[in-house]
N, CA, C and O atoms as a GROMACS GRO file, in nm:
protein
  600
    1MET      N    1   2.153  -2.574  23.091
    1MET     CA    2   2.193  -2.534  23.231
    1MET      C    3   2.221  -2.668  23.326
    1MET      O    4   2.150  -2.765  23.353
    2LEU      N    5   2.331  -2.636  23.357
    2LEU     CA    6   2.361  -2.830  23.458
    2LEU      C    7   2.415  -2.705  23.599
    2LEU      O    8   2.465  -2.593  23.583
    3ALA      N    9   2.382  -2.777  23.732
    3ALA     CA   10   2.435  -2.654  23.836
    3ALA      C   11   2.513  -2.546  23.877
    3ALA      O   12   2.625  -2.525  23.922
    4GLY      N   13   2.350  -2.448  23.823
    4GLY     CA   14   2.408  -2.282  23.806
    4GLY      C   15   2.503  -2.300  23.681
    4GLY      O   16   2.564  -2.193  23.677
    5ILE      N   17   2.557  -2.394  23.557
    5ILE     CA   18   2.618  -2.311  23.436
    5ILE      C   19   2.580  -2.292  23.362
    5ILE      O   20   2.459  -2.311  23.374
    6LEU      N   21   2.606  -2.257  23.266
    6LEU     CA   22   2.540  -2.200  23.137
    6LEU      C   23   2.637  -2.233  23.022
    6LEU      O   24   2.721  -2.146  22.997
    7LEU      N   25   2.637  -2.350  22.946
    7LEU     CA   26   2.716  -2.375  22.864
    7LEU      C   27   2.674  -2.265  22.677
    7LEU      O   28   2.584  -2.296  22.600
    8ILE      N   29   2.768  -2.147  22.658
    8ILE     CA   30   2.706  -2.106  22.544
    8ILE      C   31   2.783  -2.136  22.420
    8ILE      O   32   2.881  -2.064  22.400
    9GLY      N   33   2.756  -2.228  22.331
    9GLY     CA   34   2.864  -2.262  22.206
    9GLY      C   35   3.016  -2.279  22.229
    9GLY      O   36   3.081  -2.275  22.333
   10PHE      N   37   3.053  -2.299  22.107
   10PHE     CA   38   3.205  -2.288  22.111
   10PHE      C   39   3.246  -2.195  22.026
   10PHE      O   40   3.196  -2.163  21.918
   11MET      N   41   3.385  -2.131  22.109
   11MET     CA   42   3.420  -2.007  22.090
   11MET      C   43   3.579  -2.053  22.018
   11MET      O   44   3.645  -2.132  22.085
   12ASP      N   45   3.645  -1.998  21.870
   12ASP     CA   46   3.731  -2.041  21.838
   12ASP      C   47   3.880  -1.982  21.944
   12ASP      O   48   3.878  -1.861  21.966
   13THR      N   49   3.972  -2.042  21.990
   13THR     CA   50   4.052  -1.988  22.097
   13THR      C   51   4.176  -2.050  22.080
   13THR      O   52   4.159  -2.162  22.031
   14ALA      N   53   4.304  -2.023  22.101
   14ALA     CA   54   4.429  -2.066  22.094
   14ALA      C   55   4.439  -2.124  22.234
   14ALA      O   56   4.414  -2.063  22.338
   15MET      N   57   4.490  -2.280  22.219
   15MET     CA   58   4.535  -2.342  22.378
   15MET      C   59   4.677  -2.304  22.428
   15MET      O   60   4.720  -2.194  22.461
   16GLY      N   61   4.735  -2.420  22.424
   16GLY     CA   62   4.901  -2.384  22.485
   16GLY      C   63   4.925  -2.301  22.595
   16GLY      O   64   4.862  -2.311  22.700
   17GLU      N   65   5.026  -2.211  22.571
   17GLU     CA   66   5.059  -2.178  22.728
   17GLU      C   67   4.939  -2.102  22.829
   17GLU      O   68   4.954  -2.077  22.949
   18GLU      N   69   4.832  -2.076  22.757
   18GLU     CA   70   4.724  -2.050  22.827
   18GLU      C   71   4.664  -2.083  22.895
   18GLU      O   72   4.624  -2.035  23.001
   19GLN      N   73   4.636  -2.236  22.806
   19GLN     CA   74   4.593  -2.350  22.862
   19GLN      C   75   4.647  -2.391  23.020
   19GLN      O   76   4.586  -2.429  23.119
   20VAL      N   77   4.785  -2.365  22.994
   20VAL     CA   78   4.879  -2.413  23.095
   20VAL      C   79   4.835  -2.356  23.192
   20VAL      O   80   4.785  -2.404  23.294
   21CYS      N   81   4.858  -2.213  23.154
   21CYS     CA   82   4.852  -2.117  23.302
   21CYS      C   83   4.722  -2.144  23.379
   21CYS      O   84   4.716  -2.160  23.501
   22LEU      N   85   4.589  -2.147  23.270
   22LEU     CA   86   4.459  -2.185  23.381
   22LEU      C   87   4.450  -2.262  23.447
   22LEU      O   88   4.402  -2.240  23.559
   23ALA      N   89   4.503  -2.419  23.399
   23ALA     CA   90   4.518  -2.540  23.448
   23ALA      C   91   4.594  -2.521  23.632
   23ALA      O   92   4.567  -2.548  23.749
   24GLU      N   93   4.679  -2.469  23.562
   24GLU     CA   94   4.819  -2.470  23.649
   24GLU      C   95   4.675  -2.373  23.807
   24GLU      O   96   4.622  -2.440  23.896
   25ALA      N   97   4.658  -2.256  23.794
   25ALA     CA   98   4.592  -2.194  23.874
   25ALA      C   99   4.454  -2.270  23.927
   25ALA      O  100   4.420  -2.279  24.045
   26MET      N  101   4.399  -2.310  23.838
   26MET     CA  102   4.234  -2.373  23.900
   26MET      C  103   4.325  -2.548  23.981
   26MET      O  104   4.269  -2.617  24.067
   27TYR      N  105   4.416  -2.568  23.942
   27TYR     CA  106   4.501  -2.704  24.017
   27TYR      C  107   4.538  -2.645  24.128
   27TYR      O  108   4.475  -2.688  24.226
   28PHE      N  109   4.612  -2.566  24.151
   28PHE     CA  110   4.661  -2.546  24.329
   28PHE      C  111   4.562  -2.469  24.391
   28PHE      O  112   4.541  -2.481  24.512
   29GLU      N  113   4.481  -2.367  24.298
   29GLU     CA  114   4.372  -2.316  24.364
   29GLU      C  115   4.251  -2.344  24.408
   29GLU      O  116   4.196  -2.285  24.502
   30ALA      N  117   4.214  -2.416  24.356
   30ALA     CA  118   4.113  -2.536  24.418
   30ALA      C  119   4.090  -2.705  24.351
   30ALA      O  120   3.996  -2.755  24.289
   31ARG      N  121   4.200  -2.752  24.389
   31ARG     CA  122   4.230  -2.858  24.327
   31ARG      C  123   4.123  -2.967  24.420
   31ARG      O  124   4.080  -3.076  24.381
   32ASP      N  125   4.100  -2.908  24.535
   32ASP     CA  126   3.995  -2.958  24.705
   32ASP      C  127   3.877  -2.958  24.641
   32ASP      O  128   3.793  -3.039  24.681
   33GLN      N  129   3.849  -2.886  24.548
   33GLN     CA  130   3.656  -2.785  24.557
   33GLN      C  131   3.584  -2.888  24.478
   33GLN      O  132   3.464  -2.907  24.496
   34GLY      N  133   3.676  -2.977  24.364
   34GLY     CA  134   3.594  -3.037  24.298
   34GLY      C  135   3.597  -2.940  24.146
   34GLY      O  136   3.651  -2.830  24.142
   35THR      N  137   3.537  -2.999  24.039
   35THR     CA  138   3.504  -2.993  23.906
   35THR      C  139   3.438  -2.816  23.911
   35THR      O  140   3.475  -2.718  23.846
   36ILE      N  141   3.332  -2.830  24.014
   36ILE     CA  142   3.261  -2.695  24.000
   36ILE      C  143   3.339  -2.544  24.055
   36ILE      O  144   3.325  -2.425  24.026
   37GLY      N  145   3.443  -2.633  24.167
   37GLY     CA  146   3.514  -2.549  24.240
   37GLY      C  147   3.649  -2.485  24.139
   37GLY      O  148   3.711  -2.378  24.145
   38MET      N  149   3.659  -2.584  24.064
   38MET     CA  150   3.824  -2.505  23.950
   38MET      C  151   3.713  -2.434  23.845
   38MET      O  152   3.738  -2.330  23.783
   39ILE      N  153   3.612  -2.493  23.838
   39ILE     CA  154   3.549  -2.368  23.725
   39ILE      C  155   3.514  -2.269  23.765
   39ILE      O  156   3.487  -2.184  23.679
   40ALA      N  157   3.506  -2.247  23.850
   40ALA     CA  158   3.431  -2.084  23.928
   40ALA      C  159   3.609  -2.015  23.979
   40ALA      O  160   3.610  -1.894  23.997
   41VAL      N  161   3.731  -2.084  23.996
   41VAL     CA  162   3.847  -2.023  23.993
   41VAL      C  163   3.849  -1.961  23.818
   41VAL      O  164   3.869  -1.843  23.788
   42GLY      N  165   3.825  -2.063  23.727
   42GLY     CA  166   3.883  -2.025  23.622
   42GLY      C  167   3.787  -1.885  23.599
   42GLY      O  168   3.838  -1.780  23.562
   43VAL      N  169   3.670  -1.897  23.621
   43VAL     CA  170   3.573  -1.775  23.538
   43VAL      C  171   3.623  -1.682  23.607
   43VAL      O  172   3.635  -1.572  23.555
   44VAL      N  173   3.655  -1.700  23.713
   44VAL     CA  174   3.738  -1.500  23.807
   44VAL      C  175   3.828  -1.468  23.752
   44VAL      O  176   3.843  -1.346  23.741
   45ILE      N  177   3.941  -1.570  23.686
   45ILE     CA  178   4.042  -1.570  23.617
   45ILE      C  179   4.046  -1.488  23.483
   45ILE      O  180   4.130  -1.405  23.449
   46GLN      N  181   3.900  -1.544  23.395
   46GLN     CA  182   3.884  -1.521  23.296
   46GLN      C  183   3.810  -1.377  23.294
   46GLN      O  184   3.825  -1.300  23.199
   47ASN      N  185   3.760  -1.357  23.364
   47ASN     CA  186   3.670  -1.186  23.443
   47ASN      C  187   3.742  -1.122  23.451
   47ASN      O  188   3.723  -1.011  23.402
   48ARG      N  189   3.885  -1.154  23.525
   48ARG     CA  190   4.016  -1.034  23.542
   48ARG      C  191   4.067  -1.028  23.380
   48ARG      O  192   4.120  -0.922  23.344
   49VAL      N  193   4.053  -1.130  23.286
   49VAL     CA  194   4.159  -1.088  23.144
   49VAL      C  195   4.020  -0.983  23.127
   49VAL      O  196   4.049  -0.864  23.112
   50ASP      N  197   3.898  -1.013  23.128
   50ASP     CA  198   3.813  -0.904  23.076
   50ASP      C  199   3.795  -0.752  23.124
   50ASP      O  200   3.770  -0.652  23.057
   51HIS      N  201   3.815  -0.766  23.254
   51HIS     CA  202   3.860  -0.620  23.308
   51HIS      C  203   3.950  -0.532  23.275
   51HIS      O  204   4.066  -0.566  23.248
   52PRO      N  205   3.916  -0.428  23.272
   52PRO     CA  206   4.038  -0.320  23.244
   52PRO      C  207   4.159  -0.298  23.320
   52PRO      O  208   4.260  -0.268  23.256
   53LYS      N  209   4.169  -0.309  23.483
   53LYS     CA  210   4.173  -0.328  23.592
   53LYS      C  211   4.363  -0.442  23.588
   53LYS      O  212   4.477  -0.425  23.629
   54TYR      N  213   4.272  -0.564  23.499
   54TYR     CA  214   4.362  -0.681  23.497
   54TYR      C  215   4.489  -0.645  23.342
   54TYR      O  216   4.476  -0.574  23.242
   55PRO      N  217   4.591  -0.724  23.383
   55PRO     CA  218   4.626  -0.794  23.252
   55PRO      C  219   4.532  -0.839  23.171
   55PRO      O  220   4.418  -0.837  23.216
   56ASP      N  221   4.552  -0.895  23.027
   56ASP     CA  222   4.464  -0.869  22.940
   56ASP      C  223   4.492  -1.062  22.911
   56ASP      O  224   4.422  -1.109  22.822
   57THR      N  225   4.544  -1.116  22.951
   57THR     CA  226   4.567  -1.245  22.928
   57THR      C  227   4.583  -1.345  23.089
   57THR      O  228   4.620  -1.311  23.201
   58ILE      N  229   4.546  -1.452  23.043
   58ILE     CA  230   4.531  -1.574  23.176
   58ILE      C  231   4.674  -1.555  23.235
   58ILE      O  232   4.685  -1.501  23.345
   59CYS      N  233   4.792  -1.601  23.161
   59CYS     CA  234   4.918  -1.602  23.178
   59CYS      C  235   4.917  -1.437  23.294
   59CYS      O  236   4.926  -1.438  23.417
   60GLY      N  237   4.906  -1.348  23.231
   60GLY     CA  238   4.948  -1.220  23.330
   60GLY      C  239   4.819  -1.211  23.456
   60GLY      O  240   4.836  -1.160  23.567
   61VAL      N  241   4.742  -1.250  23.426
   61VAL     CA  242   4.628  -1.311  23.551
   61VAL      C  243   4.704  -1.350  23.657
   61VAL      O  244   4.730  -1.285  23.758
   62VAL      N  245   4.738  -1.461  23.626
   62VAL     CA  246   4.760  -1.566  23.720
   62VAL      C  247   4.927  -1.526  23.784
   62VAL      O  248   4.938  -1.510  23.906
   63ARG      N  249   5.009  -1.515  23.725
   63ARG     CA  250   5.136  -1.451  23.760
   63ARG      C  251   5.128  -1.271  23.779
   63ARG      O  252   5.219  -1.200  23.736
   64GLN      N  253   4.991  -1.208  23.859
   64GLN     CA  254   5.017  -1.076  23.848
   64GLN      C  255   5.079  -1.096  24.003
   64GLN      O  256   5.034  -1.179  24.082
   65GLY      N  257   5.209  -0.989  24.038
   65GLY     CA  258   5.232  -0.978  24.140
   65GLY      C  259   5.355  -0.891  24.131
   65GLY      O  260   5.413  -0.843  24.034
   66ARG      N  261   5.381  -0.884  24.283
   66ARG     CA  262   5.544  -0.815  24.290
   66ARG      C  263   5.692  -0.874  24.269
   66ARG      O  264   5.733  -0.965  24.341
   67TYR      N  265   5.754  -0.829  24.185
   67TYR     CA  266   5.850  -0.907  24.129
   67TYR      C  267   6.029  -0.874  24.214
   67TYR      O  268   6.012  -0.776  24.287
   68TRP      N  269   6.102  -0.899  24.218
   68TRP     CA  270   6.226  -0.879  24.224
   68TRP      C  271   6.342  -0.943  24.124
   68TRP      O  272   6.343  -1.061  24.087
   69ASN      N  273   6.415  -0.868  24.098
   69ASN     CA  274   6.487  -0.912  23.984
   69ASN      C  275   6.434  -1.049  23.915
   69ASN      O  276   6.507  -1.147  23.901
   70GLY      N  277   6.309  -1.044  23.876
   70GLY     CA  278   6.294  -1.128  23.778
   70GLY      C  279   6.140  -1.241  23.806
   70GLY      O  280   6.058  -1.298  23.734
   71ASN      N  281   6.175  -1.221  24.002
   71ASN     CA  282   6.131  -1.330  24.045
   71ASN      C  283   6.039  -1.269  24.166
   71ASN      O  284   6.067  -1.180  24.247
   72PRO      N  285   5.918  -1.349  24.151
   72PRO     CA  286   5.756  -1.318  24.174
   72PRO      C  287   5.815  -1.308  24.372
   72PRO      O  288   5.853  -1.409  24.431
   73ILE      N  289   5.809  -1.187  24.432
   73ILE     CA  290   5.799  -1.241  24.575
   73ILE      C  291   5.684  -1.276  24.655
   73ILE      O  292   5.562  -1.263  24.643
   74ARG      N  293   5.777  -1.333  24.755
   74ARG     CA  294   5.681  -1.435  24.854
   74ARG      C  295   5.605  -1.381  24.903
   74ARG      O  296   5.623  -1.294  24.988
   75ASP      N  297   5.434  -1.449  24.834
   75ASP     CA  298   5.336  -1.388  24.936
   75ASP      C  299   5.310  -1.252  24.865
   75ASP      O  300   5.217  -1.195  24.922
   76LYS      N  301   5.342  -1.204  24.795
   76LYS     CA  302   5.241  -1.076  24.714
   76LYS      C  303   5.242  -1.106  24.589
   76LYS      O  304   5.318  -1.060  24.504
   77CYS      N  305   5.159  -1.181  24.575
   77CYS     CA  306   5.094  -1.190  24.402
   77CYS      C  307   4.950  -1.241  24.447
   77CYS      O  308   4.914  -1.295  24.552
   78GLN      N  309   4.880  -1.207  24.333
   78GLN     CA  310   4.743  -1.220  24.345
   78GLN      C  311   4.687  -1.365  24.325
   78GLN      O  312   4.568  -1.369  24.358
   79PHE      N  313   4.725  -1.461  24.289
   79PHE     CA  314   4.700  -1.563  24.313
   79PHE      C  315   4.810  -1.645  24.405
   79PHE      O  316   4.923  -1.665  24.360
   80SER      N  317   4.782  -1.682  24.507
   80SER     CA  318   4.878  -1.742  24.628
   80SER      C  319   4.994  -1.837  24.597
   80SER      O  320   5.108  -1.836  24.643
   81TYR      N  321   4.944  -1.910  24.517
   81TYR     CA  322   5.026  -2.051  24.484
   81TYR      C  323   5.153  -2.046  24.365
   81TYR      O  324   5.227  -2.134  24.322
   82TRP      N  325   5.136  -1.849  24.326
   82TRP     CA  326   5.205  -1.848  24.219
   82TRP      C  327   5.376  -1.816  24.269
   82TRP      O  328   5.480  -1.839  24.208
   83CYS      N  329   5.347  -1.740  24.430
   83CYS     CA  330   5.437  -1.680  24.474
   83CYS      C  331   5.498  -1.736  24.657
   83CYS      O  332   5.546  -1.683  24.757
   84ASP      N  333   5.452  -1.886  24.608
   84ASP     CA  334   5.456  -1.952  24.770
   84ASP      C  335   5.578  -1.987  24.801
   84ASP      O  336   5.600  -2.023  24.917
   85GLY      N  337   5.680  -1.984  24.709
   85GLY     CA  338   5.792  -2.056  24.714
   85GLY      C  339   5.829  -2.200  24.692
   85GLY      O  340   5.933  -2.266  24.702
   86ARG      N  341   5.691  -2.226  24.655
   86ARG     CA  342   5.710  -2.379  24.610
   86ARG      C  343   5.730  -2.417  24.479
   86ARG      O  344   5.677  -2.330  24.410
   87PRO      N  345   5.776  -2.497  24.414
   87PRO     CA  346   5.761  -2.491  24.267
   87PRO      C  347   5.629  -2.555  24.220
   87PRO      O  348   5.571  -2.624  24.304
   88GLU      N  349   5.566  -2.540  24.085
   88GLU     CA  350   5.478  -2.576  24.047
   88GLU      C  351   5.492  -2.659  24.001
   88GLU      O  352   5.511  -2.642  23.881
   89ARG      N  353   5.496  -2.845  24.062
   89ARG     CA  354   5.496  -2.954  23.983
   89ARG      C  355   5.314  -3.028  24.064
   89ARG      O  356   5.292  -3.049  24.184
   90PRO      N  357   5.224  -3.048  23.950
   90PRO     CA  358   5.098  -3.081  24.041
   90PRO      C  359   5.158  -3.237  24.063
   90PRO      O  360   5.235  -3.285  23.980
   91ALA      N  361   5.124  -3.297  24.161
   91ALA     CA  362   5.124  -3.409  24.217
   91ALA      C  363   5.069  -3.528  24.210
   91ALA      O  364   5.126  -3.635  24.232
   92GLU      N  365   4.856  -3.494  24.153
   92GLU     CA  366   4.796  -3.575  24.164
   92GLU      C  367   4.762  -3.571  24.059
   92GLU      O  368   4.681  -3.481  24.035
   93LYS      N  369   4.802  -3.662  23.946
   93LYS     CA  370   4.771  -3.656  23.827
   93LYS      C  371   4.642  -3.676  23.767
   93LYS      O  372   4.610  -3.649  23.652
   94GLU      N  373   4.582  -3.719  23.844
   94GLU     CA  374   4.411  -3.749  23.777
   94GLU      C  375   4.402  -3.562  23.777
   94GLU      O  376   4.412  -3.491  23.677
   95VAL      N  377   4.377  -3.511  23.944
   95VAL     CA  378   4.318  -3.374  23.923
   95VAL      C  379   4.410  -3.317  23.857
   95VAL      O  380   4.378  -3.198  23.859
   96TRP      N  381   4.518  -3.330  23.793
   96TRP     CA  382   4.610  -3.233  23.717
   96TRP      C  383   4.542  -3.252  23.577
   96TRP      O  384   4.544  -3.161  23.494
   97LYS      N  385   4.485  -3.368  23.554
   97LYS     CA  386   4.472  -3.420  23.353
   97LYS      C  387   4.331  -3.342  23.399
   97LYS      O  388   4.326  -3.242  23.327
   98GLU      N  389   4.205  -3.344  23.493
   98GLU     CA  390   4.101  -3.281  23.523
   98GLU      C  391   4.106  -3.124  23.496
   98GLU      O  392   4.042  -3.070  23.406
   99ALA      N  393   4.185  -3.062  23.582
   99ALA     CA  394   4.195  -2.948  23.544
   99ALA      C  395   4.247  -2.885  23.388
   99ALA      O  396   4.200  -2.794  23.321
  100GLN      N  397   4.359  -2.972  23.365
  100GLN     CA  398   4.350  -2.970  23.150
  100GLN      C  399   4.217  -2.959  23.090
  100GLN      O  400   4.162  -2.887  23.006
  101ASP      N  401   4.186  -3.058  23.165
  101ASP     CA  402   4.020  -3.076  23.078
  101ASP      C  403   3.933  -2.944  23.098
  101ASP      O  404   3.879  -2.900  22.997
  102VAL      N  405   3.916  -2.882  23.204
  102VAL     CA  406   3.841  -2.804  23.247
  102VAL      C  407   3.904  -2.659  23.160
  102VAL      O  408   3.831  -2.589  23.090
  103ALA      N  409   4.016  -2.639  23.174
  103ALA     CA  410   4.059  -2.549  23.144
  103ALA      C  411   3.998  -2.522  22.949
  103ALA      O  412   3.926  -2.442  22.890
  104GLU      N  413   4.080  -2.642  22.913
  104GLU     CA  414   4.046  -2.652  22.769
  104GLU      C  415   3.922  -2.591  22.738
  104GLU      O  416   3.913  -2.493  22.664
  105LEU      N  417   3.806  -2.659  22.805
  105LEU     CA  418   3.653  -2.660  22.836
  105LEU      C  419   3.652  -2.491  22.806
  105LEU      O  420   3.638  -2.447  22.692
  106LEU      N  421   3.670  -2.389  22.948
  106LEU     CA  422   3.651  -2.258  22.952
  106LEU      C  423   3.742  -2.158  22.857
  106LEU      O  424   3.729  -2.041  22.822
  107LEU      N  425   3.841  -2.259  22.834
  107LEU     CA  426   3.896  -2.160  22.683
  107LEU      C  427   3.853  -2.183  22.538
  107LEU      O  428   3.914  -2.118  22.453
  108SER      N  429   3.723  -2.295  22.482
  108SER     CA  430   3.658  -2.327  22.386
  108SER      C  431   3.516  -2.308  22.406
  108SER      O  432   3.432  -2.318  22.317
  109THR      N  433   3.483  -2.269  22.575
  109THR     CA  434   3.310  -2.255  22.556
  109THR      C  435   3.277  -2.105  22.653
  109THR      O  436   3.340  -2.068  22.752
  110GLN      N  437   3.194  -2.058  22.607
  110GLN     CA  438   3.189  -1.947  22.691
  110GLN      C  439   3.078  -1.996  22.797
  110GLN      O  440   2.958  -2.006  22.767
  111ILE      N  441   3.128  -2.025  22.914
  111ILE     CA  442   3.078  -2.035  23.051
  111ILE      C  443   2.995  -1.934  23.107
  111ILE      O  444   3.034  -1.823  23.068
  112ASP      N  445   2.853  -1.924  23.216
  112ASP     CA  446   2.844  -1.840  23.238
  112ASP      C  447   2.783  -1.915  23.370
  112ASP      O  448   2.695  -2.000  23.355
  113MET      N  449   2.839  -1.877  23.517
  113MET     CA  450   2.830  -1.935  23.646
  113MET      C  451   2.735  -1.865  23.707
  113MET      O  452   2.794  -1.767  23.754
  114VAL      N  453   2.608  -1.858  23.737
  114VAL     CA  454   2.530  -1.808  23.870
  114VAL      C  455   2.578  -1.768  23.947
  114VAL      O  456   2.631  -1.845  24.028
  115GLY      N  457   2.591  -1.586  23.973
  115GLY     CA  458   2.627  -1.562  24.077
  115GLY      C  459   2.769  -1.498  24.076
  115GLY      O  460   2.817  -1.408  24.144
  116LEU      N  461   2.828  -1.586  23.961
  116LEU     CA  462   2.979  -1.490  23.917
  116LEU      C  463   3.019  -1.444  23.835
  116LEU      O  464   3.137  -1.430  23.806
  117GLU      N  465   2.885  -1.397  23.758
  117GLU     CA  466   2.962  -1.298  23.613
  117GLU      C  467   3.071  -1.216  23.625
  117GLU      O  468   3.175  -1.220  23.559
  118ARG      N  469   3.044  -1.150  23.704
  118ARG     CA  470   3.094  -1.044  23.780
  118ARG      C  471   3.223  -1.031  23.861
  118ARG      O  472   3.290  -0.930  23.880
  119ALA      N  473   3.248  -1.191  23.916
  119ALA     CA  474   3.341  -1.213  24.015
  119ALA      C  475   3.479  -1.174  23.970
  119ALA      O  476   3.528  -1.203  23.861
  120THR      N  477   3.536  -1.105  24.063
  120THR     CA  478   3.722  -1.093  24.019
  120THR      C  479   3.790  -1.101  24.103
  120THR      O  480   3.904  -1.055  24.099
  121HIS      N  481   3.727  -1.179  24.235
  121HIS     CA  482   3.808  -1.183  24.379
  121HIS      C  483   3.764  -1.303  24.422
  121HIS      O  484   3.660  -1.342  24.369
  122TYR      N  485   3.825  -1.393  24.524
  122TYR     CA  486   3.758  -1.488  24.645
  122TYR      C  487   3.921  -1.526  24.702
  122TYR      O  488   4.036  -1.511  24.661
  123HIS      N  489   3.867  -1.570  24.794
  123HIS     CA  490   3.968  -1.617  24.960
  123HIS      C  491   3.871  -1.787  25.004
  123HIS      O  492   3.761  -1.837  24.979
  124ALA      N  493   3.980  -1.815  25.069
  124ALA     CA  494   3.923  -1.952  25.107
  124ALA      C  495   3.832  -1.903  25.236
  124ALA      O  496   3.871  -1.795  25.280
  125THR      N  497   3.740  -1.951  25.293
  125THR     CA  498   3.669  -1.924  25.370
  125THR      C  499   3.763  -1.938  25.543
  125THR      O  500   3.733  -1.889  25.652
  126TRP      N  501   3.831  -1.989  25.521
  126TRP     CA  502   3.912  -1.961  25.678
  126TRP      C  503   4.017  -1.903  25.684
  126TRP      O  504   4.122  -1.929  25.742
  127VAL      N  505   3.954  -1.748  25.564
  127VAL     CA  506   4.082  -1.642  25.620
  127VAL      C  507   3.951  -1.507  25.567
  127VAL      O  508   3.853  -1.514  25.494
  128THR      N  509   3.999  -1.419  25.629
  128THR     CA  510   3.906  -1.274  25.550
  128THR      C  511   4.019  -1.152  25.537
  128THR      O  512   4.046  -1.081  25.633
  129PRO      N  513   4.077  -1.137  25.419
  129PRO     CA  514   4.161  -1.044  25.377
  129PRO      C  515   4.128  -0.926  25.398
  129PRO      O  516   4.007  -0.929  25.422
  130LYS      N  517   4.173  -0.803  25.404
  130LYS     CA  518   4.185  -0.697  25.444
  130LYS      C  519   4.064  -0.660  25.272
  130LYS      O  520   3.944  -0.648  25.295
  131TRP      N  521   4.093  -0.651  25.182
  131TRP     CA  522   4.059  -0.616  25.060
  131TRP      C  523   3.924  -0.651  25.074
  131TRP      O  524   3.846  -0.559  25.056
  132SER      N  525   3.867  -0.784  25.107
  132SER     CA  526   3.724  -0.816  25.086
  132SER      C  527   3.635  -0.724  25.157
  132SER      O  528   3.549  -0.692  25.075
  133LYS      N  529   3.608  -0.651  25.294
  133LYS     CA  530   3.548  -0.535  25.311
  133LYS      C  531   3.550  -0.460  25.200
  133LYS      O  532   3.460  -0.377  25.212
  134PHE      N  533   3.617  -0.443  25.076
  134PHE     CA  534   3.605  -0.308  25.002
  134PHE      C  535   3.522  -0.399  24.928
  134PHE      O  536   3.418  -0.366  24.984
  135LEU      N  537   3.494  -0.462  24.869
  135LEU     CA  538   3.464  -0.557  24.757
  135LEU      C  539   3.274  -0.617  24.799
  135LEU      O  540   3.214  -0.598  24.905
  136GLU      N  541   3.239  -0.667  24.712
  136GLU     CA  542   3.096  -0.737  24.708
  136GLU      C  543   3.055  -0.843  24.709
  136GLU      O  544   3.073  -0.922  24.617
  137PRO      N  545   2.988  -0.869  24.817
  137PRO     CA  546   2.981  -1.050  24.834
  137PRO      C  547   2.911  -1.105  24.748
  137PRO      O  548   2.798  -1.060  24.763
  138CYS      N  549   2.915  -1.230  24.603
  138CYS     CA  550   2.856  -1.268  24.493
  138CYS      C  551   2.807  -1.394  24.554
  138CYS      O  552   2.689  -1.406  24.585
  139THR      N  553   2.916  -1.510  24.577
  139THR     CA  554   2.819  -1.602  24.623
  139THR      C  555   2.981  -1.693  24.763
  139THR      O  556   3.083  -1.657  24.821
  140ARG      N  557   2.889  -1.829  24.742
  140ARG     CA  558   3.007  -1.936  24.838
  140ARG      C  559   2.987  -2.075  24.753
  140ARG      O  560   2.884  -2.141  24.767
  141ILE      N  561   3.089  -2.113  24.668
  141ILE     CA  562   3.098  -2.282  24.648
  141ILE      C  563   3.224  -2.352  24.704
  141ILE      O  564   3.342  -2.328  24.675
  142GLY      N  565   3.187  -2.419  24.768
  142GLY     CA  566   3.251  -2.508  24.861
  142GLY      C  567   3.324  -2.457  24.955
  142GLY      O  568   3.254  -2.433  25.054
  143GLN      N  569   3.487  -2.417  24.976
  143GLN     CA  570   3.530  -2.345  25.050
  143GLN      C  571   3.615  -2.216  25.013
  143GLN      O  572   3.724  -2.175  25.056
  144HIS      N  573   3.525  -2.166  24.917
  144HIS     CA  574   3.593  -2.020  24.858
  144HIS      C  575   3.458  -1.885  24.866
  144HIS      O  576   3.348  -1.911  24.819
  145ILE      N  577   3.478  -1.783  24.914
  145ILE     CA  578   3.385  -1.710  24.907
  145ILE      C  579   3.452  -1.634  24.767
  145ILE      O  580   3.572  -1.608  24.756
  146PHE      N  581   3.326  -1.596  24.638
  146PHE     CA  582   3.372  -1.525  24.551
  146PHE      C  583   3.282  -1.349  24.601
  146PHE      O  584   3.170  -1.322  24.645
  147TYR      N  585   3.381  -1.281  24.571
  147TYR     CA  586   3.315  -1.114  24.513
  147TYR      C  587   3.379  -1.020  24.402
  147TYR      O  588   3.492  -1.038  24.356
  148SER      N  589   3.302  -0.929  24.371
  148SER     CA  590   3.275  -0.830  24.264
  148SER      C  591   3.360  -0.760  24.307
  148SER      O  592   3.440  -0.791  24.396
  149GLU      N  593   3.351  -0.601  24.217
  149GLU     CA  594   3.399  -0.505  24.255
  149GLU      C  595   3.274  -0.456  24.261
  149GLU      O  596   3.186  -0.510  24.194
  150PRO      N  597   3.240  -0.321  24.357
  150PRO     CA  598   3.156  -0.261  24.392
  150PRO      C  599   3.119  -0.166  24.206
  150PRO      O  600   3.027  -0.084  24.196
   0.00000   0.00000   0.00000
C-alpha cells in the first residue's frame, strides 16, 4: 500500500483508444493535481465504467453528454474538458506523458484507492454543483471533492 493506494496484480487489457481517452481525461481534469490526483480521476472513470448507469467503455464515459449534429453541446458533458469549446491538445508534454503512463497503469493493474471505492463523481473545491447535495461525499484529494451515489 502506497499513499492510500493498493495495487492488486496485473490484468490483461487492451490499450489504444481507451488509454488515450483515460489519459486525456486525467490530463485535462487533474494535470495540476499531481499523480495521485490524476489516479483519483482515473479511478472515478473506471468506477463509472463498472456502474450500470453509465457507458461501459472509458471513451463512452468521458465523452458522455448532450450532442447536437454529432458535436458535444458546450458545457453539457459529464467531464467539462470534453465540451468546453477548446481543442484537446495537451500543451504540457511532461505532464501528458505522465497521464499516459498513469492511464497504462490503471488499465493494466487493479488499483483500489481508500475512500474512492464507489466514487462516481467529483468537482473542484471552488464550485458547488447542484448534484453534489444528492450524493455522499467520499474524500478530498488536492482540489477535488469526490462523491459516491447513496
